[in-house]
N, C-alpha and C positions, 0 to 999 in steps of 0.2 A: 659101696666100694669095700672090697676085702682088704685086710691088712696082713702083714706077715704072720700074725698069730693064727690066721686061717689056713696057712699052708703047712704041708708036711714036707720038711726040707732035708731031713737026715739022709745023707748019702747022695743028695741031688746037687747038680751043678746049678747054682743060682746066680743069674746075671743081675747085678745091682747097679742101676743108673743113679749116680749121686752127682752133686755139684761141688767139685773140688777146684773151682775157678778162683784161685787165691792170688793175691798180688805177690809178685816176685821181684827182688832186687838181685839180678844175676841168678844164683841158685838159692838165695836166702828168702824164705817165706816171711813176709812182713806182717801178715795177719792170718792166723790159722783157724779163724772162726768157722769157716765152712767145713774144714776137715773135722773139727771137733763135733760139729752138728751131724756129720755122717756116721760117727762112731757107734751110737746106740743101736742102729739097725744092723750094721755090719757085725758088731759084737754078738747080738742076739742070734744071728744066723750061724756064726761060727760055734757058739755055745750049743746050738741045736744040731750040730753035725753036718752043716751044709758045706759044700765046696764052693767058695765065694769068689765070683768074678766081678771085680769092681771096675766101673768105667765112668769116665767124665770127659768134659772138654776143659781147655784152659786157654784163655785169650781168643784171638781171632785169626788163626792161621788160614791160609787160602787153599785148603784142601790138599796140602802136601806137608811133609815133615819140615818143621822149623825148630832147631835146637833150643831156641830161647823159650819155646812154649812146651818143652818136654815136661811130663809129669813125674820124672824120676825123683826130683826133690820131694814131691808130695808123697811118693811111695815110702820114702824114709820116715817122714813125719807121721804118716798114718801108722806105720809099724810101731813107732814110739808110743803113740796114743793107745793103740790096741794092746800093747805089751807083748807082741809076737811078731815074727818076721812077716813081711809082705813081699812076695815075689813081684818082679816087674817085667812085663812083656814089652819088648822094644817096638812092637807094632800092634795093630788093632785086630786084624783077622788073618795075619800071615803065619809063617812058621813059628815065630817066637810065641805068639798068642796060643796057637794050637798045642805046642809042646808044654807050655806053662800050665794050661788047663788040664791037659792029660796027666800031668804030674801031681795034681792036687789030691790031697787026702782029706778026710772029713775034718772040718774045722780050719782048713788052710785057706789062705787069701792070696789072690793075684790081682794086681792093678794093671790094666791094659794101658798102652800109650794113648795119648790124646786122640779122642774120637774124630776131632776136626782135621786130623792129618789125612783123613780119607774124604774125598770130595762128596761121596754119597751121603755123609752125615747131614749136611746142610742143604743138599741139592733141592731145588724147587721142582725138579722133574720126579714125578712119583715113581717111575720105573727105576731110575738110578738110585733113589733113596731106598726103595723096596729091595733092590738087589743087595745093598749093603746090610739092610736089616736081616735078610736071609742068611748072610754070612755070619752075622752076630748071633742069630738064633741057633745056628749049628753048634755053637760053643756051649749051649746051656739047655737045661731042662725046664727051668722056671725063671720068671722075670719079676723083679721088684723095682718099682719106681720110687725113688726117694730124693731126686734132684729138683727140689722145689724151684730153685733159681732158673731152671730151664723149661718148666712146664708150659710156658707161654710160647715155646718154639715148636714148630712142626718139623722136627728133626727125626732122623731114622731111629736113634736110640731112645727117643722120648715118645714118639707117636706111632711109628710103624712096628717096632719090635714087640710091644705088648700084644699086638694082634696075632702074633705068631707063636706065643707061649702062654701057658697058664700064668696069671699075673696078680699082683697085689701091691698095695701101697706100703711104703716103709713108715716108720714112726715119725720121721720129720714131716713128711707130707700130711700125715694125719693131724699132727700138732698144728701145722700152719693153717690147714683148713678150719680147724676148730676155732682158731683165733680170728680168721677172716670172717667167719660167720658171726662172731661177736661184734664185728665192725659193720655188719650189713643187716643183721636180723635182731630185732628186739634190743637195740642199742641203749645202754644206760646213758642218760643225759644229765647235764649238758655234754654234748659231743664236740670236742675241739680237734681241729686238724691243723698241723703245722707242715707247711710245704716249703722246701728250699731247693737248692741245686742250681745249676747254671741256666738251663733253658726253660722258658715258660711253655714252649711248644711240647715238651715232654710231659707236661702236667695238665694240659688243657682238657683231656678226656676225663681225668679223675676229678678235676675241678667241676666240670659240667655235671658229673654224677653226684658229687658231694653237695652241690648246691641244693639238691633235693633231700639231703639227709643230715648234714652237719648243722650245728648251731653257730659255729664260730670257725673261721678260717684265717690262720696267720701266715703271712708270706715273708720269706727271707731269701738269702742267697742271690745269685746273679739274676734270677728271674724277677726279683723285686723291682729292678730298675725299669723293666718294660711296663710294670704296673704304675710306677711313679711317673714315667713319661706319658702314659695314657691319661694321667690326671693333670698333665700340663706342666710338670716340674722339670727343672734343668737337672740333667743327670751326668754332665761332664763327659768323660770318656768311658763311663761304665758300660758293662755288657748290655746290649740292646737288641731285641728282635723286633725290628721296625714293622715287619709284616704281620705281627701278632697284636698290634695295638688296638685294632678295631675289635678283635675277638675279646681282648681283655676288657675293653670298655663295655662290651655287651655283658660280660660276666659280672662286672661291678654293678651294672644297672639291675641285673637279675637278682643279685644278692640283696640289694636294697629293697626290691619289690617283695622278696620272699622273707625278709626279716633276718637274713643270715648276716652275722657280723663279720665283715671283711676287714682285717687288721693289717695295715702296712707299716713299715718302719717310719719312725718320726725323726730318727737321726741315724747316721751311718759313719763308719770309719773309712777314710779315704787315703789313698796314696797316689803318687805320680805315675806308677806303673804296676804291673802284676809282680808280686814279690818273687824272689829267687827261692824256690822250694828245696834246692839242693844244699845251698850254703846256709839257708835260714838267716841271712844277713839282716840286721835291723832295718825295718822299713819306715820307722818314724810316722806311724799313722796319726791322723787328725780326726777328731769327731766334728761333724758338721750337720746342719739341718738336712733332712732327707729331701726337703723342698728346694734346697739351694746348694747343690753340689757344684763346686768351682769347675769352670770349663776345662781346666787342665788336670783334673783329678778323677780318679777311678774309685767307685764304691767297692769295698772288698770285705765288709762285714757289717752287721747291724751295730749300732752304737749303744752306749751305756743306758740311755733313756729307754731305748727300744727293748733292751734286755729286761729292764724292770717292768715295762709295759707288758711284754709277752709273758713273763712270769706271773703277773697278776691275772692275765687272761686265762692262764692254765690252772690257777690255784683252786678254782671251784669246779673244775671239770670232773665228770664221772668216767668219761672215756676219752683217751687222747691217742691219735695216730700221727706219727711224725715220720716224714720222708724228705730227706735232703738237708744238707748242712746250711747254716745261716751265712757262712762266709768261707774264706780260704783257710779252713781250719788246720790245714797241714803246716801253716806258718804260725808261729806263736803269737805274732802281733795281730793276727786276724782270727784267732780261735775262740775269743771270749764269747761271741754271740752263740756259737754252737754249744759251747760249754754251759752257757746260761740256760739254754733250752733243755739240755740233758739234765742239769741240776734241778730245774723246775719239775721235770718228770719224775726224778728220783724222790723229790719231796712230796709229790702229789699222791693222794690216796686213790687216785683214779686207776682204772685198768689202762695201762700204758703200753703201746705197741710201737716199736721202732722198725720202720719199714725197709730194712735191708740196705744193701749197697753202701754208699758213702756214709750214711747215718750210722749204720752198724759199725763200720770201721772207725768212725769218729768216737763212738762210745768207748771202744777199746783203746784207741790211740791216746785219748784224753784221760785215761785211767779210771773210768767208772766201773763199778762192779756190775756185771751183766745181770746178776740176780736181783738187782734193785729195780729192774724194769719188768713189766708184766710179760713181755715177749719181745725178742729181737729176731726179726725175720731174716732168712738167708736169701730172699729173692725180692729185690726192689721192684724190678720190672714186672715180675709175676704178680706181686701184691697189688701194684697199681692197676694192672689190667683186670684183675679179679674185682677190685673196687669200682672199676668202670662198668662192670657187668658183662664183660666179654667171656666167651667160652674159651678156656685154655686147653689147647690140643692134648697136652700131656696128662691133664686130669680126666678129660673125656675118654682117653685111651685106657684108663685104669678102671673105668666103670664096668660093672659086670654086664 
């Protein structure tokens, strides 16, 4: 796979597909991690005299413009981080985009409006998707793929466009692949995996794959309650995917057979209802045994004993992969479990990888130094699918 160092970009129009899918509160960006991750590639291209066309999606609009998903606030922040103006095109392949690209000088940057405002971007119809890719290709001379968070999607700008232009990977994708190979090839052991988040169904594929590779799997977040229920425990009103219990029981049995240590919470923090994340009103949590959650209570974080247990299980690891928070970390009363896992990784001498999405956001929101971790991925879904052994369309498209 070529990288941008293999391209001659001076004077060329370079289309750079990045992942600027950041959380917004109105027009305020609440976590700019993905924008910062895109800067090194864009900066290198501008310094090399390219005319840079940046493109991304944001949110899940339905193939038509929706003001709340506009990338305009992102253009402003990207300009601040680059230290130079970033022009903004108010469409993707229309008059505004064409005029903005035509006006680019060497080293200039334009950000196109949200790619998903065009139905062709995400269409499952090859012809419709291809037609949109043709329009995008007409804007540029070269293609650089650097949106790791989107490489598991068969979308026009990720999969179809590279086939239409000379292409290479950006620095972020190269870095992400290097890290993922360290989690799948010649892994340093003990290899511990921490999985959290809401739904166990989102993680079944990666659990299945990791049972052949990991030495230790720690479970937290909303998905833990399906595991506890599968063991016959009372989980009150906690999140439950009843249709996944049989699969979970099978994984627990396989882990035992293979000698993989499967670690579940021994205590949890509960509340009578899901906390108010806007007001952050005190929720008065209680710590209870994970085997005996009261019928009228909901598990919302791992408890203090589990925090200590998980820290001890990570202390001697040589490699750690973490994907998914341990509880409702956005509320201060239920952030301690996620904070404890992050702290254990900071203190560990292991090669530590935070697997994108909510985990990466939690690291920043809870005030941890990102440099204290081995790597913080920008793509949770992409990381998981890679670890499942799947072929990712956006990576396959960048191969020579």
